VOKOL-524725 format. One record per atom (N, C-alpha, C): x, y, z; residue in three letters. Coordinates in steps of 0.2 Angstrom, whole numbers, padded with zeros to 4 digits, always signed. Example, Ala and Ser with C-alpha at 12.3 -4.5 7.8 and 13.67 -1.06 7.14 Angstrom:
// residues 2
+0066-0028+0039ala+0062-0022+0039ala+0066-0016+0039ala+0064-0011+0035ser+0068-0005+0036ser+0064+0000+0039ser
// end
This chain:
// residues 382
+0004-0005+0002met+0001-0001+0001met+0006+0005-0001met+0000+0012-0006ala+0007+0017-0007ala+0006+0020+0001ala+0011+0023+0003pro+0010+0030+0008pro+0007+0035+0007pro+0003+0039+0013val-0002+0043+0011val+0001+0049+0008val+0006+0050+0011trp+0011+0056+0010trp+0013+0055+0001trp+0009+0050-0003ser+0011+0050-0010ser+0004+0054-0015ser+0001+0056-0011ser-0007+0059-0015ser-0008+0064-0013ser-0011+0066-0016gln-0011+0074-0015gln-0019+0074-0014gln-0021+0082-0008pro-0014+0087-0006pro-0009+0085-0002pro-0008+0077+0003phe-0003+0076+0009phe+0003+0076+0005phe+0003+0076-0002lys+0010+0077-0005lys+0015+0084-0004lys+0008+0090-0004ala+0013+0095-0007ala+0013+0098+0001ala+0010+0094+0006leu+0008+0096+0013leu+0015+0095+0014leu+0018+0087+0014tyr+0024+0084+0015tyr+0029+0086+0015tyr+0030+0089+0007thr+0033+0092+0003thr+0034+0099+0006thr+0032+0103+0007val+0033+0109+0010val+0036+0107+0018val+0034+0103+0022phe+0037+0103+0027phe+0045+0102+0027phe+0047+0096+0023val+0053+0093+0021val+0057+0101+0020val+0053+0104+0016leu+0058+0111+0014leu+0058+0116+0021leu+0056+0116+0025leu+0055+0119+0030leu+0059+0117+0035leu+0061+0110+0034lys+0063+0107+0040lys+0071+0106+0038lys+0073+0103+0032thr+0079+0101+0030thr+0083+0108+0029thr+0084+0114+0029pro+0090+0118+0031pro+0090+0119+0039pro+0088+0120+0041pro+0090+0122+0049pro+0091+0113+0053pro+0088+0107+0051thr+0094+0104+0053thr+0099+0100+0047thr+0103+0104+0043leu+0107+0104+0042leu+0113+0106+0042leu+0108+0115+0047leu+0114+0119+0050leu+0115+0117+0056leu+0111+0113+0060leu+0114+0112+0066leu+0118+0104+0063leu+0115+0100+0058leu+0122+0094+0059leu+0129+0099+0056leu+0128+0104+0054phe+0139+0107+0053phe+0141+0110+0059phe+0135+0112+0063val+0138+0114+0070val+0142+0108+0073val+0136+0102+0073arg+0139+0097+0076arg+0145+0094+0073arg+0145+0094+0067tyr+0150+0090+0063tyr+0158+0093+0065tyr+0156+0101+0068leu+0163+0104+0067leu+0169+0100+0072leu+0165+0095+0078val+0168+0093+0083val+0168+0085+0079val+0175+0082+0079thr+0177+0078+0073thr+0174+0071+0079thr+0173+0074+0084arg+0171+0067+0087arg+0164+0064+0087arg+0160+0069+0084phe+0153+0068+0084phe+0152+0067+0077phe+0155+0067+0073arg+0153+0066+0066arg+0150+0056+0063arg+0147+0055+0061pro+0146+0047+0059pro+0154+0044+0060pro+0157+0046+0058ser+0163+0045+0056ser+0170+0047+0060ser+0174+0046+0063pro+0179+0050+0063pro+0184+0052+0058pro+0183+0048+0053glu+0190+0048+0048glu+0184+0052+0043glu+0180+0054+0043trp+0174+0060+0039trp+0177+0067+0039trp+0175+0069+0034ser+0176+0076+0034ser+0168+0077+0036ser+0167+0084+0036ile+0161+0088+0038ile+0157+0087+0030ile+0159+0086+0026lys+0155+0086+0019lys+0153+0082+0017lys+0158+0075+0020thr+0155+0069+0019thr+0147+0070+0024thr+0152+0071+0030ser+0145+0069+0035ser+0139+0073+0033ser+0140+0079+0030leu+0134+0080+0029leu+0130+0078+0022leu+0133+0076+0016val+0133+0073+0012val+0128+0067+0013val+0130+0062+0015cys+0129+0057+0018cys+0121+0059+0021cys+0122+0061+0025ala+0115+0066+0030ala+0109+0068+0028ala+0111+0071+0020gly+0106+0077+0016gly+0104+0069+0011gly+0109+0066+0010met+0106+0060+0005met+0100+0056+0009met+0103+0054+0014arg+0098+0051+0018arg+0091+0054+0019arg+0090+0060+0020ala+0084+0065+0019ala+0080+0065+0012ala+0084+0065+0007leu+0083+0065+0002leu+0079+0057+0001leu+0081+0050+0005phe+0079+0046+0000phe+0073+0045+0004phe+0072+0048+0010gln+0067+0047+0013gln+0060+0049+0013gln+0062+0056+0007tyr+0056+0061+0005tyr+0055+0058-0001tyr+0060+0055-0004val+0055+0051-0011val+0053+0044-0008val+0053+0042-0004val+0051+0035-0002val+0044+0037+0001val+0044+0042+0005ala+0035+0044+0007ala+0033+0047+0001ala+0037+0050-0004thr+0031+0052-0009thr+0029+0049-0016thr+0036+0043-0014arg+0034+0039-0018arg+0038+0044-0027arg+0041+0047-0027ser+0045+0052-0031ser+0051+0050-0034ser+0049+0043-0038gln+0053+0040-0043gln+0057+0044-0047gln+0055+0050-0049leu+0058+0054-0056leu+0060+0059-0053leu+0061+0061-0045leu+0061+0066-0043leu+0070+0071-0047leu+0074+0065-0048leu+0079+0067-0049leu+0080+0066-0057leu+0076+0062-0062tyr+0075+0061-0069tyr+0076+0067-0073tyr+0080+0065-0079ala+0080+0071-0083ala+0080+0066-0090ala+0074+0069-0094ala+0070+0067-0098ala+0077+0065-0103ala+0078+0059-0108pro+0083+0056-0110pro+0084+0061-0116pro+0077+0063-0120asp+0078+0067-0128asp+0080+0073-0124asp+0080+0077-0118lys+0085+0081-0118lys+0093+0083-0120lys+0096+0077-0120ala+0101+0075-0124ala+0103+0076-0130ala+0097+0076-0134lys+0097+0080-0141lys+0100+0072-0144lys+0106+0075-0149asp+0108+0069-0156asp+0111+0065-0150asp+0114+0067-0144arg+0116+0062-0139arg+0111+0053-0136arg+0106+0057-0140his+0100+0052-0137his+0098+0048-0141his+0098+0040-0139thr+0095+0035-0145thr+0089+0032-0140thr+0084+0030-0143arg+0078+0027-0143arg+0080+0020-0146arg+0078+0014-0142ile+0081+0007-0144ile+0077+0003-0144ile+0074-0001-0148arg+0068-0005-0147arg+0071-0012-0148arg+0069-0017-0143pro+0070-0023-0141pro+0071-0028-0149pro+0076-0035-0147his+0076-0036-0154his+0069-0044-0154his+0067-0045-0160glu+0061-0049-0159glu+0064-0056-0161glu+0069-0060-0160asp+0071-0065-0163asp+0072-0070-0157asp+0069-0070-0153gly+0066-0073-0148gly+0072-0075-0142gly+0076-0068-0142ser+0083-0071-0137ser+0080-0069-0132ser+0075-0067-0129tyr+0072-0066-0123tyr+0071-0073-0119tyr+0074-0077-0118his+0072-0084-0117his+0075-0084-0109his+0073-0091-0107gly+0075-0095-0100gly+0073-0089-0095gly+0075-0087-0092val+0078-0082-0087val+0072-0075-0087val+0075-0075-0094leu+0072-0067-0098leu+0065-0068-0100leu+0062-0073-0099ser+0055-0073-0098ser+0052-0077-0093ser+0055-0076-0086ala+0053-0079-0080ala+0044-0077-0077ala+0043-0072-0082cys+0036-0069-0078cys+0033-0066-0084cys+0027-0069-0087gln+0023-0067-0090gln+0022-0061-0094gln+0021-0058-0087glu+0017-0050-0087glu+0023-0045-0090glu+0030-0049-0090val+0034-0043-0092val+0036-0046-0098val+0037-0039-0104arg+0039-0041-0109arg+0045-0035-0111arg+0050-0037-0116pro+0053-0033-0118pro+0051-0027-0121pro+0053-0020-0119ser+0051-0014-0119ser+0057-0009-0123ser+0055-0004-0125glu+0059+0000-0128glu+0065+0005-0122glu+0068+0006-0124val+0073+0007-0117val+0077+0016-0123val+0079+0021-0116asp+0083+0026-0118asp+0090+0024-0115asp+0094+0027-0122ala+0102+0029-0122ala+0104+0035-0123ala+0109+0038-0118val+0112+0043-0118val+0119+0041-0117val+0121+0046-0123trp+0130+0044-0124trp+0133+0050-0121trp+0137+0049-0121phe+0145+0053-0117phe+0152+0052-0122phe+0152+0055-0124pro+0153+0063-0124pro+0148+0063-0131pro+0146+0057-0134gly+0141+0056-0140gly+0144+0048-0145gly+0137+0048-0148pro+0137+0040-0151pro+0143+0040-0156pro+0143+0034-0156pro+0150+0032-0162pro+0149+0034-0169pro+0153+0039-0172pro+0151+0040-0179pro+0148+0037-0183pro+0144+0036-0187thr+0140+0030-0191thr+0144+0032-0198thr+0145+0025-0199gly+0149+0022-0205gly+0155+0023-0203gly+0159+0022-0197ser+0165+0021-0197ser+0170+0016-0199ser+0176+0016-0201pro+0179+0009-0205pro+0181+0004-0196pro+0182-0002-0198asp+0184-0005-0194asp+0188-0007-0190asp+0193-0002-0192ala+0201-0001-0189ala+0197+0003-0182ala+0192+0010-0185val+0189+0016-0179val+0185+0013-0173val+0182+0006-0176lys+0179+0003-0171lys+0181-0001-0166lys+0188-0002-0168gln+0192-0008-0166gln+0194-0005-0158gln+0195+0002-0159met+0197+0007-0154met+0195+0008-0151met+0187+0008-0151gln+0180+0012-0146gln+0182+0007-0138gln+0180+0012-0133arg+0181+0007-0130arg+0175+0008-0125arg+0169+0006-0125val+0162+0007-0126val+0160+0006-0116val+0158+0008-0111val+0156+0009-0105val+0149+0009-0105val+0146+0003-0102leu+0139+0004-0103leu+0138+0005-0097leu+0134+0008-0092his+0133+0011-0087his+0124+0009-0085his+0124+0006-0081phe+0119+0004-0075phe+0117+0009-0071phe+0114+0013-0068pro+0114+0017-0063pro+0110+0015-0057pro+0113+0015-0052gly+0107+0013-0048gly+0102+0017-0045gly+0097+0014-0037gly+0091+0019-0035gly+0087+0013-0034gly+0090+0008-0031ala+0086+0004-0028ala+0080-0003-0031ala+0081+0000-0039phe+0077-0001-0042phe+0072+0001-0046phe+0068+0006-0040val+0063+0010-0040val+0065+0018-0042val+0070+0021-0042met+0073+0028-0041met+0076+0029-0046met+0075+0035-0051ala+0081+0037-0056ala+0084+0041-0056ala+0090+0043-0057phe+0095+0045-0058phe+0097+0051-0065phe+0095+0057-0064gly+0096+0062-0071gly+0104+0059-0074gly+0104+0060-0082his+0110+0059-0083his+0112+0066-0084his+0107+0071-0083thr+0114+0079-0084thr+0120+0078-0081thr+0119+0077-0074asp+0124+0081-0072asp+0129+0073-0070asp+0126+0068-0066met+0130+0061-0063met+0131+0059-0071met+0127+0059-0075gly+0131+0056-0081gly+0140+0058-0083gly+0137+0065-0084gln+0144+0068-0087gln+0149+0068-0083gln+0147+0068-0075asp+0156+0067-0071asp+0156+0059-0072asp+0152+0054-0073leu+0154+0046-0073leu+0158+0046-0080leu+0158+0050-0085ser+0158+0049-0093ser+0166+0052-0092ser+0168+0058-0088asp+0172+0062-0088asp+0179+0056-0083asp+0175+0054-0076thr+0177+0048-0072thr+0181+0041-0079thr+0176+0038-0081met+0176+0033-0085met+0184+0035-0092met+0183+0041-0095ala+0185+0043-0099ala+0195+0043-0095ala+0194+0047-0091lys+0199+0047-0088lys+0204+0042-0084lys+0201+0039-0081his+0203+0032-0076his+0205+0025-0081his+0196+0025-0085leu+0197+0018-0087leu+0198+0017-0096leu+0199+0024-0096arg+0203+0024-0105arg+0197+0022-0109arg+0190+0026-0109ala+0183+0023-0113ala+0184+0029-0117ala+0181+0027-0122thr+0181+0033-0128thr+0173+0036-0127thr+0168+0030-0126asn+0162+0033-0125asn+0157+0029-0119asn+0154+0034-0116thr+0150+0032-0111thr+0141+0030-0112thr+0138+0024-0109val+0132+0025-0111val+0127+0027-0104val+0124+0030-0102trp+0119+0028-0097trp+0113+0026-0099trp+0112+0020-0095ala+0107+0015-0098ala+0102+0015-0092ala+0098+0020-0092gln+0091+0020-0086gln+0085+0015-0089gln+0085+0008-0086tyr+0081+0004-0087tyr+0075+0003-0085tyr+0070+0001-0085arg+0062+0001-0083arg+0065+0002-0074arg+0061+0006-0072leu+0059+0005-0063leu+0056+0002-0064leu+0055-0003-0057ser+0051-0007-0054ser+0045-0003-0049ser+0038-0008-0048gly+0033-0004-0046gly+0027-0002-0050gly+0026-0006-0055ser+0021-0003-0059ser+0020-0011-0062ser+0013-0011-0066pro+0012-0019-0069pro+0018-0018-0073pro+0022-0025-0076gly+0026-0026-0080gly+0033-0024-0082gly+0035-0022-0074thr+0042-0019-0071thr+0046-0022-0065thr+0043-0027-0062cys+0048-0032-0059cys+0052-0037-0062cys+0058-0039-0059phe+0061-0046-0063phe+0058-0047-0068phe+0061-0051-0074pro+0067-0047-0075pro+0067-0043-0081pro+0062-0036-0079ala+0063-0031-0083ala+0069-0027-0083ala+0073-0025-0079ala+0078-0022-0078ala+0082-0027-0083ala+0083-0033-0082leu+0088-0039-0084leu+0086-0037-0093leu+0081-0039-0094gln+0079-0036-0101gln+0082-0031-0105gln+0079-0027-0101asp+0084-0019-0103asp+0091-0021-0106asp+0094-0023-0099ala+0102-0020-0100ala+0103-0027-0107ala+0099-0032-0107leu+0101-0037-0112leu+0100-0032-0121leu+0095-0028-0120thr+0094-0023-0126thr+0098-0021-0127thr+0100-0014-0122phe+0107-0009-0123phe+0112-0013-0126phe+0113-0019-0122tyr+0121-0025-0124tyr+0119-0026-0131tyr+0113-0028-0134arg+0114-0030-0141arg+0116-0023-0145arg+0111-0021-0144tyr+0112-0011-0146tyr+0117-0010-0147tyr+0124-0010-0143ile+0130-0007-0145ile+0133-0013-0149ile+0134-0016-0147leu+0136-0023-0152leu+0133-0024-0160leu+0128-0023-0161ser+0124-0021-0167ser+0128-0014-0171ser+0131-0010-0168leu+0136-0003-0170leu+0141-0006-0174leu+0145-0010-0171gly+0151-0013-0173gly+0158-0014-0167gly+0156-0012-0163val+0158-0011-0158val+0159-0018-0155val+0166-0020-0155pro+0169-0029-0153pro+0166-0029-0145pro+0162-0035-0142ala+0163-0036-0137ala+0166-0036-0130ala+0173-0036-0136ser+0179-0036-0131ser+0179-0028-0130ser+0178-0024-0131asn+0178-0018-0133asn+0173-0014-0127asn+0168-0019-0124val+0161-0017-0120val+0164-0018-0113val+0165-0014-0109ile+0162-0015-0102ile+0157-0013-0098ile+0154-0019-0096leu+0147-0017-0091leu+0150-0013-0085leu+0145-0010-0083ser+0147-0005-0076ser+0142-0005-0073ser+0139-0005-0066gly+0134-0005-0064gly+0137-0001-0056gly+0131+0003-0052asp+0133+0006-0044asp+0127+0005-0041asp+0127-0001-0037ser+0121+0001-0031ser+0118-0006-0035ser+0111-0003-0036ala+0106-0007-0039ala+0109-0010-0047ala+0111-0003-0050gly+0114-0005-0057gly+0120-0011-0056gly+0124-0011-0049gly+0129-0015-0049gly+0124-0024-0052gly+0120-0023-0047asn+0115-0028-0048asn+0116-0031-0055asn+0112-0027-0057ile+0109-0029-0066ile+0116-0031-0068ile+0120-0026-0068ala+0125-0028-0072ala+0130-0033-0072ala+0130-0037-0064ile+0130-0044-0063ile+0126-0051-0066ile+0122-0048-0063ala+0113-0054-0066ala+0115-0052-0074ala+0117-0048-0079leu+0118-0048-0087leu+0124-0052-0088leu+0130-0052-0084leu+0135-0056-0084leu+0132-0063-0085leu+0131-0067-0079arg+0128-0071-0076arg+0123-0074-0084arg+0120-0071-0085tyr+0114-0073-0093tyr+0120-0073-0096tyr+0125-0068-0099leu+0129-0070-0105leu+0134-0076-0105leu+0135-0078-0097glu+0142-0083-0098glu+0138-0089-0096glu+0131-0090-0091thr+0127-0098-0091thr+0121-0098-0094thr+0118-0093-0096gly+0111-0092-0098gly+0110-0092-0105gly+0114-0094-0109gln+0112-0096-0117gln+0113-0102-0120gln+0109-0106-0116ala+0111-0113-0118ala+0105-0114-0124ala+0105-0116-0130gly+0103-0119-0134gly+0101-0114-0139gly+0103-0107-0138ile+0103-0101-0141ile+0110-0102-0150ile+0107-0104-0153glu+0109-0105-0159glu+0116-0099-0162glu+0115-0092-0159lys+0119-0090-0159lys+0122-0083-0153lys+0124-0087-0148pro+0125-0082-0143pro+0128-0077-0142pro+0126-0070-0138leu+0130-0067-0138leu+0136-0068-0135leu+0144-0063-0138pro+0147-0065-0135pro+0150-0060-0127pro+0153-0062-0124thr+0152-0060-0117thr+0157-0054-0118thr+0156-0048-0115pro+0160-0041-0112pro+0168-0042-0112pro+0174-0036-0111gly+0178-0035-0111gly+0180-0035-0103gly+0174-0034-0100gly+0176-0034-0091gly+0168-0031-0087gly+0169-0033-0083val+0163-0030-0078val+0165-0026-0071val+0163-0020-0071val+0164-0015-0067val+0159-0015-0062val+0161-0017-0054ala+0153-0017-0051ala+0155-0012-0044ala+0151-0007-0043phe+0153-0002-0037phe+0145-0003-0031phe+0149-0004-0026ser+0145-0005-0021ser+0138-0009-0023ser+0138-0015-0026pro+0132-0018-0030pro+0127-0021-0025pro+0122-0021-0025trp+0117-0025-0020trp+0117-0031-0019trp+0119-0035-0017val+0119-0042-0019val+0115-0047-0016val+0111-0043-0010his+0108-0046-0005his+0102-0045-0006his+0097-0045-0011val+0089-0042-0013val+0084-0049-0009val+0082-0046-0005thr+0077-0051+0000thr+0071-0049+0001thr+0064-0053+0004arg+0057-0048+0003arg+0058-0044+0013arg+0065-0047+0014arg+0066-0043+0021arg+0071-0036+0020arg+0071-0034+0015ala+0077-0029+0013ala+0078-0024+0019ala+0075-0021+0020gly+0075-0015+0023gly+0077-0017+0031gly+0076-0023+0035leu+0078-0028+0042leu+0084-0029+0039leu+0085-0033+0033asp+0094-0033+0032asp+0098-0028+0032asp+0094-0024+0030tyr+0099-0017+0031tyr+0100-0014+0038tyr+0095-0015+0042thr+0095-0010+0047thr+0099-0016+0052thr+0099-0022+0052glu+0106-0025+0056glu+0112-0027+0052glu+0113-0023+0048ser+0121-0022+0046ser+0124-0017+0049ser+0130-0019+0049ser+0136-0015+0054ser+0136-0008+0047ser+0135-0003+0049asn+0136+0005+0046asn+0130+0008+0044asn+0126+0003+0046ser+0118+0007+0043ser+0116+0013+0046ser+0118+0015+0050asp+0116+0021+0055asp+0121+0025+0052asp+0124+0024+0049lys+0128+0031+0046lys+0128+0032+0037lys+0127+0025+0038asp+0129+0025+0028asp+0122+0032+0024asp+0123+0031+0019met+0117+0036+0015met+0111+0032+0016met+0109+0026+0012leu+0105+0024+0013leu+0099+0024+0016leu+0093+0022+0016val+0088+0022+0022val+0084+0013+0021val+0084+0009+0026pro+0081+0005+0024pro+0074+0004+0021pro+0067+0009+0022ala+0063+0010+0018ala+0064+0011+0010ala+0069+0013+0010leu+0071+0014+0003leu+0071+0006-0001leu+0076+0003+0002leu+0079-0002+0002leu+0072-0008+0001leu+0069-0008+0006gln+0062-0011+0007gln+0055-0011+0001gln+0057-0005-0001trp+0051-0002-0006trp+0054-0007-0012trp+0060-0006-0014gly+0063-0008-0020gly+0063-0015-0021gly+0066-0018-0014ala+0063-0026-0017ala+0057-0030-0016ala+0053-0025-0013glu+0045-0027-0013glu+0042-0027-0020glu+0047-0021-0024ala+0044-0018-0032ala+0047-0023-0036ala+0052-0025-0035tyr+0059-0026-0039tyr+0056-0037-0038tyr+0053-0038-0035leu+0054-0047-0033leu+0048-0047-0036leu+0048-0056-0040pro+0041-0057-0041pro+0038-0059-0037pro+0032-0060-0039asp+0026-0062-0033asp+0026-0069-0033asp+0025-0073-0026gly+0025-0079-0027gly+0033-0081-0023gly+0035-0089-0024glu+0041-0092-0022glu+0046-0092-0026glu+0052-0088-0027leu+0057-0087-0032leu+0060-0095-0034leu+0061-0097-0040ser+0064-0103-0042ser+0071-0099-0039ser+0076-0107-0040ala+0083-0105-0038ala+0085-0103-0043ala+0084-0102-0050glu+0087-0100-0052glu+0085-0091-0055glu+0080-0090-0052val+0077-0082-0053val+0082-0080-0045val+0081-0084-0039ser+0085-0082-0033ser+0092-0078-0035ser+0095-0082-0039ala+0103-0083-0039ala+0103-0075-0043ala+0099-0075-0050tyr+0100-0067-0054tyr+0099-0060-0048tyr+0093-0061-0045val+0090-0055-0041val+0094-0056-0037val+0098-0059-0032ser+0101-0059-0026ser+0109-0065-0025ser+0111-0061-0030pro+0119-0066-0030pro+0122-0068-0024pro+0121-0064-0021leu+0125-0068-0014leu+0122-0074-0012leu+0128-0080-0010gly+0127-0086-0010gly+0127-0090-0017gly+0126-0087-0022his+0125-0089-0028his+0131-0089-0035his+0136-0092-0032pro+0142-0089-0037pro+0142-0092-0045pro+0145-0090-0048phe+0145-0094-0055phe+0152-0093-0060phe+0153-0097-0062arg+0159-0096-0066arg+0159-0094-0072arg+0163-0089-0072ile+0164-0085-0078ile+0172-0084-0083ile+0172-0081-0089ala+0177-0080-0092ala+0179-0074-0093ala+0177-0069-0091thr+0178-0063-0090thr+0179-0060-0086thr+0182-0052-0084pro+0186-0052-0078pro+0181-0045-0076pro+0179-0049-0070leu+0174-0045-0065leu+0178-0040-0058leu+0177-0033-0058phe+0180-0030-0052phe+0176-0027-0049phe+0177-0028-0042ile+0168-0027-0035ile+0173-0023-0033ile+0169-0016-0030his+0172-0012-0025his+0166-0011-0020his+0170-0010-0016ala+0166-0009-0010ala+0168-0004-0006ala+0166+0001-0003gly+0169+0004+0005gly+0167+0001+0011gly+0174+0002+0016thr+0173+0001+0021thr+0167+0001+0025thr+0166+0007+0024ala+0159+0011+0029ala+0151+0009+0027ala+0153+0007+0021glu+0145+0005+0018glu+0141+0000+0021glu+0137+0001+0022ala+0132-0007+0027ala+0131-0011+0021ala+0132-0010+0015phe+0132-0016+0011phe+0140-0020+0012phe+0145-0018+0013his+0152-0018+0013his+0151-0026+0016his+0149-0031+0020arg+0152-0035+0022arg+0149-0043+0017arg+0141-0039+0016asp+0139-0044+0010asp+0142-0043+0002asp+0147-0037+0002ile+0148-0038-0005ile+0157-0041-0004ile+0157-0041+0000gln+0165-0046+0002gln+0164-0051+0001gln+0158-0054+0005arg+0157-0060+0005arg+0155-0064-0002arg+0153-0058-0007phe+0151-0060-0014phe+0157-0061-0019phe+0161-0058-0017ala+0167-0057-0020ala+0172-0065-0019ala+0171-0065-0011gly+0175-0070-0009gly+0172-0076-0014gly+0167-0078-0014glu+0163-0085-0016glu+0164-0084-0024glu+0165-0076-0028met+0166-0078-0035met+0177-0078-0038met+0178-0076-0031thr+0185-0078-0032thr+0188-0086-0030thr+0181-0088-0026asp+0184-0095-0025asp+0183-0101-0030asp+0178-0099-0035leu+0174-0102-0040leu+0181-0099-0046leu+0183-0093-0049asn+0185-0091-0054asn+0194-0089-0052asn+0197-0086-0047gly+0203-0086-0046gly+0205-0078-0048gly+0210-0079-0051gly+0212-0071-0055gly+0207-0070-0059gly+0199-0073-0063leu+0197-0067-0065leu+0193-0062-0060leu+0193-0062-0055val+0187-0058-0049val+0196-0054-0048val+0192-0048-0045glu+0194-0043-0040glu+0193-0040-0037glu+0194-0039-0032tyr+0189-0037-0025tyr+0195-0032-0021tyr+0190-0024-0021asn+0195-0018-0019asn+0189-0016-0015asn+0191-0011-0010glu+0189-0007-0005glu+0193-0004-0003glu+0190+0004-0003thr+0191+0010-0001thr+0189+0010+0009thr+0194+0013+0010ala+0194+0013+0019ala+0188+0019+0020ala+0184+0016+0023his+0183+0023+0027his+0174+0024+0021his+0175+0023+0016ala+0170+0026+0011ala+0162+0025+0012ala+0160+0029+0012pro+0151+0025+0012pro+0149+0024+0005pro+0143+0021+0003his+0141+0020+0000his+0142+0023-0006his+0142+0019-0013asn+0143+0025-0019asn+0147+0025-0022asn+0157+0025-0021leu+0161+0030-0023leu+0159+0032-0028leu+0158+0027-0034leu+0157+0028-0043leu+0155+0034-0041leu+0146+0034-0042leu+0143+0041-0043leu+0143+0046-0035leu+0144+0046-0032ala+0144+0051-0024ala+0150+0051-0024ala+0154+0049-0026gly+0163+0050-0025gly+0165+0059-0023gly+0161+0064-0030lys+0164+0067-0030lys+0160+0073-0024lys+0153+0073-0025gly+0149+0076-0021gly+0152+0074-0012gly+0157+0070-0012leu+0157+0068-0006leu+0165+0071-0002leu+0163+0073-0008gly+0173+0076-0008gly+0177+0070-0008gly+0177+0066-0011leu+0181+0058-0011leu+0183+0058-0018leu+0183+0063-0022glu+0188+0062-0027glu+0193+0058-0030glu+0198+0060-0024gly+0205+0055-0026gly+0203+0049-0022gly+0203+0047-0020glu+0198+0040-0016glu+0197+0037-0023glu+0192+0040-0026leu+0188+0038-0033leu+0196+0038-0039leu+0199+0039-0040ala+0201+0040-0046ala+0207+0035-0042ala+0205+0033-0038val+0211+0025-0035val+0209+0020-0037val+0202+0018-0034ala+0198+0013-0035ala+0196+0013-0044ala+0196+0016-0046val+0195+0017-0055val+0200+0015-0058val+0207+0020-0058asp+0213+0015-0061asp+0212+0010-0057asp+0211+0005-0053ala+0214+0000-0050ala+0209-0005-0057ala+0202-0003-0056ala+0199-0006-0060ala+0203-0008-0068ala+0203-0002-0070cys+0206-0002-0077cys+0215-0005-0078cys+0217-0006-0072glu+0224-0009-0069glu+0221-0018-0072glu+0217-0018-0069phe+0216-0025-0067phe+0211-0029-0073phe+0208-0024-0077leu+0204-0025-0084leu+0211-0024-0090leu+0215-0021-0088glu+0221-0020-0095glu+0223-0029-0094glu+0226-0029-0088ala+0227-0036-0085ala+0224-0043-0088ala+0219-0040-0089gly+0215-0047-0093gly+0214-0045-0100gly+0216-0040-0103arg+0216-0039-0110arg+0221-0043-0114arg+0226-0043-0108asn+0234-0043-0110asn+0234-0049-0110asn+0229-0054-0107gly+0232-0061-0105gly+0235-0062-0101gly+0237-0058-0095arg+0241-0058-0089arg+0239-0062-0087arg+0232-0063-0081gly+0228-0062-0076gly+0231-0059-0073gly+0231-0059-0065his+0231-0053-0061his+0235-0055-0052his
// end
């Protein structure tokens, strides 16, 4: 049942209340955080502490009002950098991608940075392109705009991951009919096939995701590695996968799971957002073993032939789950998996690093991802 604050006139009243309450609250927190020992973590700066508090307030508002598109930017605002992609109709959405009859492949919107590859490029030029396909987070129910975050992400990927192009891939949000799992995974496959259709070699495509988007990137890798049995022309696997703060333990008690995790009292996420996201994303009824592995990969490692880089911050509530999942994947795949963590960093260094004042830490983490992926491309292992 939707919260009372999600419909008018209550939504307007709640919005006014939040607008009046938030500035003085943050001001009081600023004064409090002037004293190091009063910060959520003594290693955090005032900026990091305030941004985490502000993000918690934002997420609480989004949950209470069900404002899924509060930070969303329409893709057509990107003009010639926007591409509307139609799903393939050749039966490629099979197996787990057809696990729910009500969920059908849908058109999706890609936003390119700095722009799409030029049409008619010679094969030699296409061989030089390195495309990052990024799935943004949002607990499966919240969209982040491509205008600011997409540009920052693109700059990071170009500088530190040697990407020539980055695609901001906003998949369908859950919460309305036909949008639970496997909708987001269907969309992820649609994006991937589209990039390959442009002539970009699969080995030059890097799947990337943060938080729930990291979950989707891992799910797409699982499908490409293990889910194409019986397909006459299976899609090739990508050159690598980069998952920052991936949500790897998605259950029907997600809010309680989060509350019981260490660091949940200071990290930027809120339990209600994760509970809403899990309830919207998980299909009704008992999940099959196959579906469970895709939606909640912790405890369900799988064999890969693709380099997988996993990152976590030691101050985020997801830290232990991510660490455990990375360990499971390493035990099964050895040097094809690299686990990296940033000391004292909260959730989602990839997209929040600049706002948190952790640009240096972000650069180090993405440089580590680049080094690992390059080692894999050169056949040296790691």
